[in-house]
MDAnalysis code that builds the backbone (N, CA, C; Angstrom):
import MDAnalysis as mda
import numpy as np

u = mda.Universe.empty(723, n_residues=241, atom_resindex=np.repeat(np.arange(241), 3), trajectory=True)
u.add_TopologyAttr("name", ["N", "CA", "C"] * 241)
u.add_TopologyAttr("resid", np.arange(1, 242))
u.add_TopologyAttr("resname", ["MET", "SER", "LEU", "PRO", "LEU", "GLY", "PRO", "TYR", "LEU", "SER", "PRO", "VAL", "LEU", "THR", "THR", "THR", "SER", "ALA", "THR", "ASN", "ALA", "PRO", "PRO", "PRO", "THR", "ARG", "THR", "SER", "PRO", "THR", "THR", "PRO", "SER", "TYR", "GLN", "GLN", "HIS", "GLY", "PRO", "LEU", "ARG", "LEU", "PHE", "VAL", "ARG", "GLY", "ARG", "LEU", "ARG", "ARG", "ALA", "LEU", "CYS", "GLY", "ARG", "ILE", "GLU", "SER", "VAL", "GLY", "LEU", "PRO", "VAL", "LEU", "GLU", "ARG", "PRO", "LEU", "MET", "VAL", "LEU", "ASP", "PRO", "GLY", "HIS", "PRO", "LEU", "ALA", "PRO", "PRO", "PRO", "LEU", "PRO", "ASP", "GLY", "VAL", "THR", "ILE", "ARG", "ALA", "LEU", "THR", "ALA", "ASP", "ASP", "PRO", "ALA", "LEU", "PRO", "ALA", "ALA", "LEU", "ALA", "LEU", "PRO", "ARG", "LEU", "ALA", "PHE", "ALA", "ALA", "ALA", "THR", "SER", "THR", "ALA", "ASP", "ARG", "PRO", "GLU", "LEU", "ARG", "LEU", "ILE", "THR", "GLU", "GLU", "LEU", "THR", "GLN", "ASP", "GLY", "THR", "VAL", "GLU", "THR", "VAL", "ARG", "PRO", "SER", "LEU", "ARG", "ALA", "GLY", "HIS", "LYS", "VAL", "LEU", "VAL", "ALA", "ALA", "LEU", "ALA", "PRO", "ASP", "GLY", "THR", "PRO", "LEU", "ALA", "CYS", "GLY", "HIS", "TYR", "HIS", "PRO", "ALA", "ASN", "GLY", "THR", "THR", "GLU", "ILE", "SER", "GLY", "VAL", "GLY", "THR", "LEU", "PRO", "THR", "ALA", "ARG", "ARG", "GLN", "GLY", "LEU", "ALA", "ALA", "ALA", "VAL", "THR", "ALA", "ALA", "LEU", "ALA", "THR", "HIS", "ALA", "ARG", "ASN", "HIS", "GLY", "VAL", "ARG", "THR", "VAL", "PHE", "LEU", "ALA", "TYR", "ALA", "GLU", "ASP", "ARG", "VAL", "ALA", "ARG", "ILE", "TYR", "ALA", "ARG", "LEU", "GLY", "PHE", "ARG", "SER", "ALA", "ASP", "THR", "THR", "LEU", "LEU", "ILE", "ALA", "ASN", "GLN", "PRO", "ALA", "ARG", "SER"])
u.atoms.positions = np.array([
    [-18.856, -20.892, -6.632],
    [-18.504, -21.644, -5.297],
    [-18.821, -20.904, -3.865],
    [-19.065, -21.626, -3.008],
    [-19.363, -20.955, -1.461],
    [-18.245, -20.710, -0.688],
    [-18.110, -19.753, 0.120],
    [-17.007, -19.695, 0.924],
    [-17.492, -20.208, 2.469],
    [-16.805, -20.976, 2.804],
    [-17.206, -21.718, 4.274],
    [-16.801, -20.858, 5.141],
    [-17.769, -20.043, 5.853],
    [-17.456, -18.929, 6.908],
    [-16.785, -19.756, 7.892],
    [-17.576, -20.486, 8.692],
    [-17.029, -21.220, 9.887],
    [-16.897, -20.499, 11.244],
    [-15.802, -20.699, 11.499],
    [-15.354, -20.014, 12.822],
    [-14.024, -18.882, 12.699],
    [-14.272, -18.467, 11.210],
    [-13.230, -17.483, 11.098],
    [-13.539, -15.957, 11.790],
    [-13.078, -15.644, 12.711],
    [-13.655, -14.589, 13.669],
    [-12.379, -13.241, 13.742],
    [-11.305, -13.785, 12.988],
    [-10.127, -12.752, 13.001],
    [-9.368, -12.667, 11.609],
    [-9.306, -11.760, 10.944],
    [-10.070, -10.277, 11.137],
    [-11.593, -10.168, 10.628],
    [-12.396, -11.543, 10.614],
    [-13.466, -11.210, 10.015],
    [-14.426, -11.579, 11.073],
    [-15.656, -11.002, 11.113],
    [-16.603, -11.137, 12.204],
    [-17.613, -11.652, 10.987],
    [-18.027, -12.820, 11.422],
    [-19.189, -13.591, 10.735],
    [-20.611, -13.539, 11.385],
    [-21.459, -12.941, 10.529],
    [-22.861, -13.309, 11.717],
    [-23.995, -13.596, 10.593],
    [-24.942, -14.167, 11.152],
    [-26.243, -14.455, 10.581],
    [-27.233, -13.674, 10.867],
    [-27.139, -13.027, 11.410],
    [-28.131, -12.016, 12.385],
    [-27.978, -10.607, 12.225],
    [-28.543, -9.926, 11.478],
    [-28.529, -8.100, 11.671],
    [-28.813, -7.858, 12.912],
    [-29.712, -8.175, 13.697],
    [-30.295, -7.561, 14.948],
    [-29.499, -8.078, 16.100],
    [-28.699, -9.451, 16.063],
    [-27.452, -9.688, 17.007],
    [-26.283, -9.461, 16.818],
    [-25.957, -8.839, 15.710],
    [-24.673, -8.468, 15.545],
    [-24.061, -7.600, 16.565],
    [-22.977, -7.393, 17.071],
    [-22.335, -6.828, 18.040],
    [-21.942, -5.363, 17.382],
    [-22.079, -4.234, 18.176],
    [-22.229, -2.959, 17.473],
    [-20.392, -2.550, 17.011],
    [-20.527, -2.175, 15.884],
    [-19.002, -1.881, 15.254],
    [-18.177, -0.660, 16.045],
    [-17.145, -0.864, 16.005],
    [-16.365, 0.056, 16.822],
    [-15.246, 0.511, 15.532],
    [-14.709, 1.831, 15.992],
    [-13.599, 2.480, 15.305],
    [-12.074, 1.343, 15.542],
    [-11.514, 1.375, 14.474],
    [-10.091, 0.766, 14.942],
    [-8.948, 1.749, 14.784],
    [-7.788, 1.277, 15.377],
    [-6.801, 2.413, 15.440],
    [-5.475, 1.585, 14.743],
    [-4.385, 1.809, 13.868],
    [-3.612, 1.323, 13.241],
    [-2.288, 1.101, 14.693],
    [-2.739, 1.684, 15.758],
    [-1.681, 1.827, 16.985],
    [-2.072, 0.567, 17.782],
    [-3.443, 0.171, 17.957],
    [-3.990, -0.981, 18.874],
    [-3.523, -2.326, 18.386],
    [-3.383, -2.737, 19.426],
    [-2.823, -4.420, 19.169],
    [-3.646, -5.350, 18.501],
    [-5.060, -5.129, 18.642],
    [-6.063, -5.728, 18.039],
    [-6.141, -5.527, 16.342],
    [-5.819, -4.329, 16.180],
    [-5.709, -3.762, 14.743],
    [-4.525, -4.467, 14.142],
    [-3.373, -4.000, 14.663],
    [-2.143, -4.690, 14.480],
    [-2.238, -6.249, 14.114],
    [-2.855, -7.220, 14.913],
    [-2.958, -8.758, 14.720],
    [-4.146, -8.730, 13.913],
    [-5.212, -8.210, 13.730],
    [-6.381, -8.821, 13.098],
    [-6.588, -7.933, 11.887],
    [-6.321, -6.784, 12.000],
    [-6.669, -5.964, 10.847],
    [-8.117, -5.226, 10.715],
    [-8.568, -4.597, 9.777],
    [-9.622, -3.775, 9.817],
    [-11.003, -4.791, 9.958],
    [-12.010, -4.249, 10.326],
    [-13.036, -4.855, 10.462],
    [-13.865, -5.185, 9.262],
    [-14.135, -6.555, 8.965],
    [-14.903, -7.061, 8.070],
    [-16.414, -8.052, 8.641],
    [-17.217, -7.573, 7.920],
    [-18.464, -8.767, 8.042],
    [-18.854, -9.224, 6.963],
    [-18.932, -10.608, 7.103],
    [-19.459, -11.687, 5.913],
    [-20.953, -11.880, 6.503],
    [-22.050, -11.539, 5.560],
    [-23.291, -11.709, 5.612],
    [-23.797, -12.374, 4.348],
    [-25.107, -13.190, 4.268],
    [-25.540, -13.393, 3.155],
    [-27.046, -12.931, 3.162],
    [-27.336, -12.729, 1.870],
    [-28.905, -12.689, 1.290],
    [-29.170, -11.227, 2.028],
    [-30.620, -11.288, 2.473],
    [-31.479, -9.895, 2.793],
    [-30.567, -9.381, 3.990],
    [-30.051, -10.356, 4.867],
    [-29.091, -9.633, 6.090],
    [-28.400, -8.476, 5.581],
    [-27.778, -8.674, 4.494],
    [-26.574, -7.524, 4.051],
    [-27.253, -6.235, 4.065],
    [-28.581, -5.781, 3.461],
    [-28.939, -4.659, 3.650],
    [-29.175, -4.229, 5.033],
    [-29.860, -4.738, 5.985],
    [-30.011, -4.668, 7.405],
    [-29.030, -4.141, 8.024],
    [-27.950, -4.996, 7.696],
    [-26.316, -4.535, 8.647],
    [-25.997, -3.573, 8.012],
    [-25.978, -3.304, 6.831],
    [-25.250, -1.984, 6.371],
    [-26.019, -0.703, 6.810],
    [-27.049, -0.976, 7.043],
    [-27.893, 0.303, 7.536],
    [-27.607, 0.221, 9.065],
    [-27.407, -0.506, 9.779],
    [-27.093, -0.688, 11.101],
    [-25.684, 0.150, 11.423],
    [-24.834, -0.305, 10.501],
    [-23.492, 0.195, 10.694],
    [-23.476, 1.767, 10.354],
    [-23.920, 2.157, 9.164],
    [-23.707, 3.353, 8.705],
    [-24.661, 4.292, 9.357],
    [-25.664, 3.598, 10.590],
    [-26.199, 4.552, 11.599],
    [-25.287, 4.972, 12.538],
    [-24.289, 4.409, 12.680],
    [-23.340, 4.974, 13.575],
    [-22.162, 5.786, 13.186],
    [-22.313, 6.044, 11.908],
    [-21.437, 6.798, 11.180],
    [-20.206, 6.290, 10.659],
    [-20.339, 5.044, 10.229],
    [-19.383, 4.196, 9.565],
    [-19.731, 3.996, 8.218],
    [-19.073, 4.441, 7.260],
    [-19.673, 3.972, 5.769],
    [-18.923, 2.675, 5.526],
    [-19.667, 1.823, 4.663],
    [-19.563, 0.541, 4.343],
    [-19.397, 0.215, 2.751],
    [-18.608, -0.602, 2.563],
    [-18.067, -0.839, 1.150],
    [-18.577, -2.270, 0.903],
    [-19.004, -3.098, -0.114],
    [-19.460, -4.131, -0.470],
    [-17.914, -4.576, -1.391],
    [-17.636, -5.652, -0.986],
    [-16.442, -6.250, -2.062],
    [-16.805, -7.700, -2.141],
    [-16.366, -7.880, -3.661],
    [-16.739, -9.431, -3.907],
    [-15.607, -10.360, -3.503],
    [-15.782, -11.639, -3.109],
    [-14.713, -12.298, -2.641],
    [-14.831, -13.443, -3.533],
    [-13.313, -13.906, -3.543],
    [-12.857, -15.099, -4.444],
    [-12.094, -16.253, -3.391],
    [-12.284, -17.391, -3.805],
    [-11.755, -18.411, -2.828],
    [-10.993, -19.412, -3.478],
    [-9.983, -19.795, -3.114],
    [-8.937, -20.810, -3.917],
    [-9.490, -22.058, -3.654],
    [-9.860, -22.616, -4.989],
    [-10.031, -24.155, -5.410],
    [-9.212, -24.913, -4.385],
    [-9.660, -25.795, -3.293],
    [-8.923, -26.488, -2.449],
    [-7.811, -27.424, -3.295],
    [-8.418, -28.103, -4.382],
    [-7.596, -28.965, -4.933],
    [-6.569, -28.480, -5.975],
    [-6.611, -26.957, -6.235],
    [-6.089, -26.375, -7.425],
    [-4.573, -26.552, -7.183],
    [-3.875, -26.929, -7.671],
    [-2.225, -27.094, -7.662],
    [-1.577, -25.450, -7.990],
    [-1.025, -25.087, -7.122],
    [-0.304, -23.780, -7.318],
    [0.982, -23.673, -7.811],
    [1.285, -23.286, -9.260],
    [2.565, -23.218, -9.711],
    [2.900, -21.903, -9.595],
    [4.200, -21.672, -9.101],
    [4.766, -20.299, -8.866],
    [4.915, -19.751, -10.223],
    [4.160, -18.328, -10.446],
    [4.304, -17.488, -11.619],
    [6.007, -17.421, -12.030],
    [6.445, -17.244, -13.218],
    [7.960, -16.760, -13.325],
    [8.139, -15.594, -12.715],
    [9.277, -15.462, -12.310],
    [9.824, -13.817, -12.159],
    [10.896, -13.272, -12.449],
    [10.738, -12.071, -12.746],
    [11.882, -11.305, -13.669],
    [13.160, -11.691, -13.309],
    [14.418, -11.484, -13.925],
    [15.429, -12.004, -13.489],
    [15.945, -11.508, -12.474],
    [16.540, -11.866, -11.568],
    [17.318, -11.304, -10.279],
    [16.295, -11.225, -9.106],
    [15.033, -11.300, -9.520],
    [13.852, -11.173, -8.471],
    [13.588, -12.221, -7.792],
    [13.668, -12.278, -6.371],
    [13.369, -13.194, -5.388],
    [12.070, -13.196, -4.532],
    [11.369, -14.119, -4.274],
    [10.213, -14.039, -3.273],
    [10.500, -14.727, -1.757],
    [10.177, -14.085, -0.957],
    [10.515, -14.692, 0.549],
    [9.561, -14.143, 1.529],
    [9.187, -14.982, 2.257],
    [8.395, -14.592, 3.749],
    [9.218, -13.950, 4.552],
    [8.885, -12.698, 5.238],
    [9.878, -11.958, 5.823],
    [9.754, -12.466, 7.433],
    [10.837, -12.477, 7.870],
    [10.834, -12.854, 9.489],
    [10.784, -11.413, 10.320],
    [10.579, -11.328, 11.361],
    [10.254, -10.255, 12.476],
    [11.730, -9.504, 12.292],
    [12.822, -9.868, 11.843],
    [13.993, -9.488, 12.072],
    [14.906, -9.121, 10.620],
    [13.721, -9.461, 9.659],
    [14.574, -9.328, 8.131],
    [14.807, -7.771, 7.710],
    [15.783, -7.830, 7.262],
    [16.247, -6.494, 6.876],
    [15.316, -5.656, 5.855],
    [14.608, -6.249, 5.117],
    [13.694, -5.682, 4.318],
    [12.336, -5.449, 4.873],
    [11.989, -5.986, 6.043],
    [10.818, -5.443, 6.460],
    [10.458, -4.184, 6.728],
    [11.139, -3.136, 6.897],
    [10.724, -1.813, 7.285],
    [10.235, -1.126, 6.000],
    [10.947, -1.444, 4.969],
    [10.600, -0.971, 3.487],
    [9.316, -1.737, 2.863],
    [9.223, -2.992, 3.346],
    [8.152, -3.893, 2.820],
    [6.715, -3.089, 3.536],
    [7.023, -2.667, 4.745],
    [5.873, -1.927, 5.262],
    [5.639, -0.616, 4.841],
    [6.702, -0.265, 4.328],
    [6.518, 1.070, 3.571],
    [5.736, 1.190, 2.012],
    [6.015, -0.092, 1.405],
    [5.658, -0.190, 0.032],
    [4.101, 0.026, 0.089],
    [3.066, -0.296, 0.720],
    [1.830, 0.037, 0.377],
    [1.449, 1.412, 0.335],
    [2.178, 2.164, 0.973],
    [1.939, 3.760, 0.720],
    [1.913, 4.329, -0.721],
    [2.890, 3.853, -1.636],
    [3.292, 4.060, -2.969],
    [2.269, 3.117, -3.749],
    [2.228, 1.601, -3.381],
    [1.319, 0.882, -4.050],
    [-0.120, 1.302, -4.108],
    [-0.653, 1.865, -3.243],
    [-2.337, 2.065, -3.393],
    [-2.397, 3.819, -3.472],
    [-1.306, 4.551, -3.528],
    [-1.360, 5.906, -3.711],
    [-2.157, 6.416, -4.986],
    [-3.034, 7.350, -4.781],
    [-3.720, 7.749, -6.031],
    [-2.868, 8.173, -7.075],
    [-1.641, 9.054, -6.663],
    [-0.946, 9.444, -7.821],
    [0.201, 8.764, -7.763],
    [0.692, 8.115, -8.756],
    [2.040, 7.122, -9.124],
    [3.180, 8.234, -9.476],
    [4.343, 7.756, -9.094],
    [5.379, 8.646, -9.099],
    [6.524, 7.588, -10.115],
    [7.556, 8.226, -10.819],
    [8.235, 7.525, -11.427],
    [9.618, 7.550, -10.526],
    [9.485, 8.120, -9.409],
    [10.790, 8.366, -8.454],
    [10.478, 7.442, -7.102],
    [9.780, 6.541, -7.198],
    [9.360, 5.499, -6.075],
    [10.559, 5.217, -5.106],
    [11.609, 4.660, -5.723],
    [12.644, 4.376, -4.771],
    [13.041, 5.304, -3.783],
    [13.256, 6.554, -4.053],
    [13.536, 7.541, -2.969],
    [12.624, 7.722, -2.193],
    [11.273, 7.937, -2.578],
    [9.932, 7.892, -1.736],
    [9.857, 6.669, -0.689],
    [10.282, 5.547, -1.456],
    [10.210, 4.474, -0.521],
    [10.982, 4.519, 0.832],
    [12.378, 5.219, 0.587],
    [13.279, 5.185, 1.399],
    [12.724, 6.369, 2.525],
    [12.365, 7.513, 2.170],
    [11.704, 8.341, 2.859],
    [10.472, 7.716, 3.977],
    [9.629, 7.046, 3.264],
    [8.640, 6.489, 4.100],
    [9.266, 5.447, 5.122],
    [10.201, 4.723, 4.851],
    [10.777, 3.689, 5.437],
    [11.383, 4.221, 6.598],
    [12.008, 5.276, 6.485],
    [12.606, 6.056, 7.620],
    [11.484, 6.649, 8.488],
    [10.286, 7.156, 8.069],
    [9.070, 7.379, 8.805],
    [8.949, 6.335, 9.617],
    [8.505, 5.440, 9.073],
    [7.901, 4.030, 9.908],
    [8.783, 3.556, 10.810],
    [10.077, 3.704, 10.599],
    [10.884, 3.216, 11.632],
    [10.978, 4.202, 12.814],
    [11.033, 5.427, 12.764],
    [11.011, 6.295, 13.751],
    [10.058, 6.518, 14.436],
    [8.681, 6.423, 13.834],
    [7.330, 6.368, 14.572],
    [7.019, 4.995, 15.198],
    [7.606, 4.190, 14.982],
    [7.610, 2.740, 15.749],
    [6.544, 1.922, 15.204],
    [6.488, 2.188, 14.126],
    [5.329, 1.228, 13.230],
    [6.085, -0.092, 13.190],
    [7.268, 0.151, 12.605],
    [7.807, -1.243, 12.394],
    [8.003, -2.144, 13.615],
    [8.316, -1.303, 14.644],
    [8.563, -2.217, 16.030],
    [7.146, -2.916, 16.546],
    [5.942, -2.147, 16.151],
    [4.639, -2.569, 16.525],
    [4.308, -3.847, 15.601],
    [4.763, -4.065, 14.528],
    [4.384, -5.131, 13.832],
    [5.335, -6.330, 13.785],
    [6.489, -6.355, 14.542],
    [7.291, -7.449, 14.675],
    [6.780, -8.481, 15.669],
    [6.006, -8.240, 16.722],
    [5.222, -9.125, 17.418],
    [4.382, -10.135, 16.919],
    [3.406, -9.428, 16.157],
    [2.735, -10.333, 15.306],
    [3.047, -11.170, 14.382],
    [4.483, -10.953, 13.516],
    [5.329, -11.617, 12.623],
    [5.741, -13.111, 13.686],
    [6.360, -12.470, 14.812],
    [6.884, -13.389, 15.650],
    [6.229, -14.477, 16.037],
    [4.764, -14.155, 16.568],
    [3.824, -15.121, 16.938],
    [3.070, -15.496, 16.010],
    [3.121, -15.238, 14.566],
    [2.622, -16.031, 13.472],
    [1.023, -15.678, 13.501],
    [0.737, -14.326, 13.904],
    [-0.793, -13.886, 13.660],
    [-0.530, -13.074, 12.117],
    [0.654, -12.614, 11.682],
    [0.777, -12.355, 10.651],
    [1.805, -12.812, 9.514],
    [1.586, -12.882, 8.509],
    [2.650, -13.312, 7.484],
    [2.848, -12.452, 6.319],
    [3.942, -12.051, 6.263],
    [4.126, -10.979, 5.232],
    [5.154, -11.724, 4.070],
    [4.840, -11.523, 2.814],
    [5.895, -11.887, 1.676],
    [5.865, -10.837, 0.882],
    [7.183, -10.843, 0.529],
    [7.816, -10.043, -0.310],
    [8.563, -10.473, -1.775],
    [8.450, -9.827, -2.867],
    [9.171, -9.888, -4.027],
    [10.167, -8.695, -3.830],
    [11.584, -9.313, -4.062],
    [12.473, -8.554, -3.796],
    [13.591, -8.310, -5.167],
    [13.999, -7.080, -5.399],
    [15.175, -6.823, -6.252],
    [16.201, -7.325, -5.819],
    [17.185, -7.338, -6.881],
    [18.680, -8.018, -6.330],
    [19.275, -7.403, -5.434],
    [19.011, -6.065, -5.157],
    [19.679, -5.041, -4.043],
    [18.746, -5.340, -2.666],
    [17.717, -6.217, -2.826],
    [17.001, -6.267, -1.441],
    [15.672, -5.231, -1.414],
    [15.543, -4.498, -2.338],
    [14.380, -3.640, -2.485],
    [13.173, -4.218, -2.766],
    [12.062, -4.074, -1.639],
    [10.836, -4.974, -2.221],
    [10.014, -4.009, -3.013],
    [9.723, -4.945, -4.245],
    [9.125, -4.542, -5.443],
    [7.493, -4.604, -5.300],
    [7.321, -5.767, -4.559],
    [5.525, -5.840, -4.162],
    [5.540, -6.685, -2.941],
    [4.601, -6.814, -2.297],
    [4.460, -7.293, -1.014],
    [2.888, -7.732, -0.550],
    [2.541, -8.527, 0.004],
    [1.128, -8.749, 0.457],
    [1.015, -9.618, 1.891],
    [-0.074, -9.898, 2.520],
    [-0.061, -10.435, 3.778],
    [-1.029, -11.247, 3.967],
    [-1.231, -12.149, 5.082],
    [-2.206, -12.780, 5.410],
    [-2.220, -13.162, 6.680],
    [-3.364, -13.265, 7.336],
    [-3.458, -13.184, 8.917],
    [-4.274, -14.616, 8.992],
    [-3.518, -15.853, 9.545],
    [-4.412, -17.085, 9.739],
    [-5.181, -17.221, 10.957],
    [-6.431, -18.032, 10.813],
    [-7.203, -18.114, 12.133],
    [-8.072, -19.290, 11.765],
    [-7.880, -20.242, 12.791],
    [-8.812, -21.497, 12.688],
    [-8.788, -22.055, 11.208],
    [-7.508, -22.040, 10.833],
    [-7.742, -22.985, 9.389],
    [-8.131, -22.093, 8.156],
    [-8.451, -21.026, 8.163],
    [-9.077, -19.879, 7.182],
    [-8.113, -18.813, 7.054],
    [-7.806, -17.946, 6.140],
    [-7.231, -16.699, 6.094],
    [-7.696, -15.963, 4.860],
    [-7.541, -14.835, 5.095],
    [-7.747, -13.685, 3.711],
    [-6.398, -13.223, 3.497],
    [-5.953, -13.295, 1.948],
    [-4.794, -12.684, 1.497],
    [-5.264, -11.126, 1.105],
    [-4.515, -10.058, 1.625],
    [-4.809, -8.694, 1.630],
    [-3.482, -8.036, 1.266],
    [-3.731, -6.726, 1.165],
    [-2.664, -5.827, 0.781],
    [-1.524, -5.995, -0.272],
    [-2.089, -6.996, -1.111],
    [-1.089, -7.035, -2.359],
    [-0.933, -6.097, -3.092],
    [0.472, -5.269, -2.940],
    [0.446, -4.055, -3.856],
    [2.207, -4.139, -4.378],
    [2.284, -3.440, -5.646],
    [3.460, -3.394, -6.233],
    [3.809, -1.833, -6.392],
    [5.320, -1.725, -6.670],
    [5.766, -0.333, -6.572],
    [5.296, -0.259, -8.203],
    [4.829, 1.295, -8.070],
    [4.270, 1.685, -9.571],
    [5.476, 1.358, -10.708],
    [6.882, 1.541, -10.295],
    [7.827, 1.430, -11.375],
    [8.150, -0.328, -11.789],
    [7.265, -0.985, -10.691],
    [7.703, -2.511, -11.101],
    [6.363, -3.225, -11.402],
    [5.372, -2.577, -11.779],
    [4.231, -3.111, -12.321],
    [4.225, -3.801, -13.665],
    [3.331, -4.580, -13.955],
    [3.269, -5.083, -15.400],
    [4.393, -6.280, -15.520],
    [4.639, -6.949, -14.680],
    [5.767, -8.009, -14.418],
    [5.468, -9.080, -14.041],
    [3.950, -9.133, -13.489],
    [3.527, -10.378, -12.848],
    [3.975, -10.497, -11.339],
    [4.327, -9.767, -10.713],
    [4.848, -9.594, -9.475],
    [3.721, -9.959, -8.435],
    [2.616, -9.190, -8.583],
    [1.302, -8.908, -7.723],
    [0.841, -10.539, -7.681],
    [0.863, -11.437, -8.994],
    [0.476, -12.708, -8.987],
    [1.506, -13.715, -8.453],
    [2.785, -13.153, -8.587],
    [3.662, -14.219, -7.792],
    [3.633, -13.768, -6.385],
    [3.473, -13.123, -5.891],
    [3.298, -12.592, -4.320],
    [1.713, -13.186, -3.867],
    [0.984, -13.115, -4.407],
    [0.027, -13.744, -4.327],
    [-0.172, -15.214, -4.146],
    [0.675, -15.866, -4.905],
    [0.537, -17.615, -5.229],
    [1.474, -17.898, -4.003],
    [2.527, -17.118, -3.618],
    [3.501, -17.455, -2.593],
    [2.691, -17.287, -1.176],
    [2.055, -16.353, -1.247],
    [1.264, -16.150, 0.160],
    [0.136, -17.576, 0.320],
    [-0.449, -17.710, -0.654],
    [-1.650, -18.977, -0.636],
    [-0.927, -20.353, -0.484],
    [0.451, -20.583, -1.229],
    [1.304, -21.607, -1.073],
    [1.810, -21.833, 0.578],
    [2.317, -20.576, 1.126],
    [2.596, -20.551, 2.503],
    [1.561, -20.774, 3.378],
    [0.441, -20.033, 3.126],
    [-0.755, -20.617, 4.044],
    [-1.055, -22.028, 3.959],
    [-1.198, -22.656, 2.813],
    [-1.480, -23.972, 2.793],
    [-0.244, -24.893, 3.236],
    [0.863, -24.413, 3.447],
    [1.844, -25.377, 3.951],
    [1.937, -25.098, 5.517],
    [1.024, -24.199, 6.030],
    [0.998, -23.999, 7.414],
    [-0.513, -24.180, 7.986],
    [-1.119, -25.285, 7.130],
    [-2.219, -25.637, 8.121],
    [-3.471, -24.983, 7.308],
    [-3.324, -23.729, 6.778],
    [-4.686, -23.479, 6.380],
    [-5.450, -23.930, 5.107],
    [-6.646, -24.408, 5.455],
    [-7.568, -25.079, 4.557],
    [-8.457, -24.248, 3.443],
    [-8.661, -22.807, 4.008],
    [-9.279, -22.212, 3.060],
    [-8.630, -20.859, 2.920],
    [-8.419, -20.447, 1.653],
    [-7.647, -19.333, 1.536],
    [-8.697, -18.504, 0.535],
    [-8.863, -17.051, 0.860],
    [-9.656, -16.213, -0.068],
    [-9.319, -15.090, 0.005],
    [-9.772, -14.105, -0.768],
    [-9.465, -12.575, -0.852],
    [-10.508, -11.694, -1.640],
    [-10.357, -10.335, -1.406],
    [-11.514, -9.737, -1.913],
    [-10.904, -8.689, -3.067],
    [-11.742, -8.191, -3.948],
    [-11.109, -7.277, -4.896],
    [-12.062, -6.584, -5.305],
    [-11.432, -5.358, -5.723],
    [-12.182, -4.084, -6.228],
    [-12.444, -3.950, -7.557],
    [-11.739, -4.485, -8.505],
    [-11.732, -4.268, -9.952],
    [-11.545, -5.622, -10.650],
    [-12.264, -5.949, -11.789],
    [-12.475, -6.772, -12.319],
    [-11.118, -7.318, -13.184],
    [-10.195, -6.336, -13.579],
    [-8.918, -6.795, -13.781],
    [-8.343, -7.443, -12.971],
    [-8.172, -7.020, -11.564],
    [-7.586, -7.729, -10.570],
    [-8.105, -9.118, -10.337],
    [-9.539, -9.220, -10.476],
    [-10.031, -10.726, -10.246],
    [-9.646, -11.598, -11.510],
    [-9.166, -11.107, -12.592],
    [-8.966, -11.997, -13.782],
    [-7.527, -12.403, -13.450],
    [-6.759, -11.736, -12.667],
    [-5.431, -12.123, -12.232],
    [-5.478, -13.241, -11.178],
    [-6.260, -13.209, -10.114],
    [-6.443, -14.239, -9.324],
    [-7.380, -15.328, -9.857],
    [-8.125, -15.331, -10.806],
    [-8.967, -16.438, -11.441],
    [-7.738, -17.184, -12.121],
    [-6.858, -16.546, -12.507],
    [-5.632, -17.528, -13.375],
    [-4.955, -18.379, -12.191],
    [-5.015, -17.553, -11.065],
    [-4.433, -18.524, -10.340],
    [-5.055, -19.651, -9.304],
    [-6.378, -19.625, -9.938],
    [-7.089, -20.530, -9.231],
    [-8.271, -20.489, -8.283],
    [-8.784, -19.150, -7.850],
    [-9.325, -18.543, -7.041],
    [-10.844, -18.399, -7.869],
    [-11.960, -18.640, -7.345],
    [-13.327, -18.646, -7.627],
    [-13.941, -17.785, -7.129],
    [-15.347, -17.218, -7.826],
    [-16.100, -16.297, -6.935],
    [-16.709, -16.945, -6.145],
    [-16.987, -15.947, -4.718],
    [-17.680, -16.868, -3.714],
    [-18.732, -15.737, -3.145],
    [-18.623, -15.363, -1.770],
    [-19.495, -14.617, -1.350],
    [-19.045, -12.940, -1.404],
    [-19.668, -12.200, -0.507],
    [-19.213, -10.867, -0.508],
    [-18.827, -10.548, 1.148],
    [-18.242, -9.646, 1.022],
    [-17.804, -8.890, 2.580],
    [-18.007, -7.543, 2.544],
    [-18.571, -7.097, 3.655],
    [-18.766, -5.776, 4.193],
    [-17.636, -5.312, 4.754],
    [-16.810, -4.151, 4.085],
    [-15.984, -3.583, 4.829],
    [-16.166, -2.319, 5.094],
    [-15.852, -2.013, 6.597],
    [-15.668, -0.635, 7.178],
    [-14.874, 0.186, 6.527],
    [-15.366, 1.137, 5.664],
    [-14.422, 2.148, 4.788],
    [-13.832, 3.257, 6.162],
    [-12.761, 3.807, 5.369],
    [-12.099, 4.810, 5.937],
    [-11.053, 4.406, 7.121],
    [-11.116, 2.880, 7.288],
    [-10.032, 2.549, 8.188],
    [-8.493, 2.910, 8.064],
    [-7.705, 3.103, 8.952],
    [-6.351, 3.328, 8.114],
    [-5.818, 2.065, 7.514],
    [-5.171, 2.590, 6.339],
    [-4.152, 1.477, 5.626],
    [-3.258, 0.934, 6.379],
    [-3.072, -0.415, 6.348],
    [-2.228, -1.156, 7.115],
    [-1.037, -1.870, 6.398],
    [0.142, -1.872, 6.810],
    [1.079, -2.401, 6.054],
    [1.207, -4.112, 6.465],
])
């Protein structure tokens, strides 16, 4: 399946010419454009990919290639079953679960996992609240530039979350992660399905995502995503909640 690149420019820069591509710039998690649109990605096809990789790396920015999958437009999305007591919802800017949901990726994508992730989650939540990260994200949620979905335990603790940024009828689902102690319960699949359903219900026609591991691709394939193009991801950009 081919991914219709179209006019999707945020957070993705699409290009058909390696020589005319604008020079990449570094991003910071504190800048409005980073919070609204995310890390810089570039979609290119064929022989242009190698030339553009070389140009980006020549200015000191390492590049990663990631395969993409796109959701079949006509594929019905049935919500996967959830463990008892777990609920899923899109978080508003004032949702009490928002600070912890923004903290969750730090643990979900950490190189070392911990069996004491809930106390660690509380500590990171306090840190992101005090350093202003939570307040920085709220305007993007209110404006609809970002949609954050979380799977919540009965006590309101986020167990898994992910987000998307709609632009011109197209969006990428990203940042789907699960607390280490809540894994292997289907929560990542449930959050992905909820994000795709929310996006479709709000006018998004093309939903896609990138992956780094085949086991993750198999989860997405079961939801109806099919192989598409390749994205160039500017590496070493700050992780975003």
